[in-house]
Phi, psi and omega in degrees: 000314180292327179295316178293316180299325181299322180296315181287327177294322177297319176297320178299317180295335178272003175103003180276100184243018182294160190302311183295330178292316178297319180297316179299319178296316181295318180297312181297316179294323179297314179299310181297321185286335175279328182281325186299311179295326178296324180299325177297318179293318178297320179298320177297316178298316181297320180295320178291329176293319177298317179301323182280317188258337180225065185301330177292327178294321176298319179298323177293313182303324184256355181063043182269109187287324185231147175296130180204154173271148184065045184292139180278161174252135177247129173253136185066191179085161180241138177279123183205133177053043174080016178203162176271121182253135177082010180263170175261124186261132175243104184303137175065001185289325179295317177299318181295314181291321184283323186233003183058030179216115184295345180251009181295150178274129179246129181290135181255185181293342178293347179274355179293150177300157186308255165320019181254001184280137180287169176286167174303323179298315179299318179297314183291328177300312181291315183298312182288327175296319179297315181295321178298316181298315182294315182293318179294316179300320178294320177296319178295322177295321178295320177296322178298317179296319177303311180296313183296324179297315178296317182297323182280313186279321187247356177058036179200172174288148168297136186256004181285149177294330179297319178297313181295323176296320178297321178294319177300316179292329182297329181302297179295328179294326177297323177292319177299318178297320179296315179295321178300319177298321178293320178299315179301315182294311187284315178292329179287356178269020179288164185299334182283351177271320185281112180240159181058033176239124179260132184232000000 
């Protein structure tokens, strides 16, 4: 939806304001704006499913070196030498988001089998892809709220150039978020993620 809307928003910025062009933009934005907030809820459910069924993958996503109760959440930063460096730490937030309990125990990378732990590069590929997906998804949801608020309160599209520029950027960013999700899934299918499986 955002990808299609981006094409029409670019046309709007170039001066194409004819009726069918506006309708196409509104239809694409309406679809995207209804789906984006739902995606946040689906993402929350998926993250809790990962916490339950693939706890090592959650440890990779968050760069959590050791199993602990009240596990913190790190935003930004690079995983290096057994810790997230340069990130912003939110105490107990990972436990709260993963299990809806701020004191829940979250399995860390120390639970990986002896020679089964990935390199720092492997951890950072998954971790940074996850963060890109989450931040872009949150931004798209915020753009959706902006559009829906205008549609509901003012019965029209936001007419600022900033809104249209944001919609133009949302198109390729939605694709980046989609690709980031695939990277998380495919790189996350490494042998160090699959545990308790005999083959």
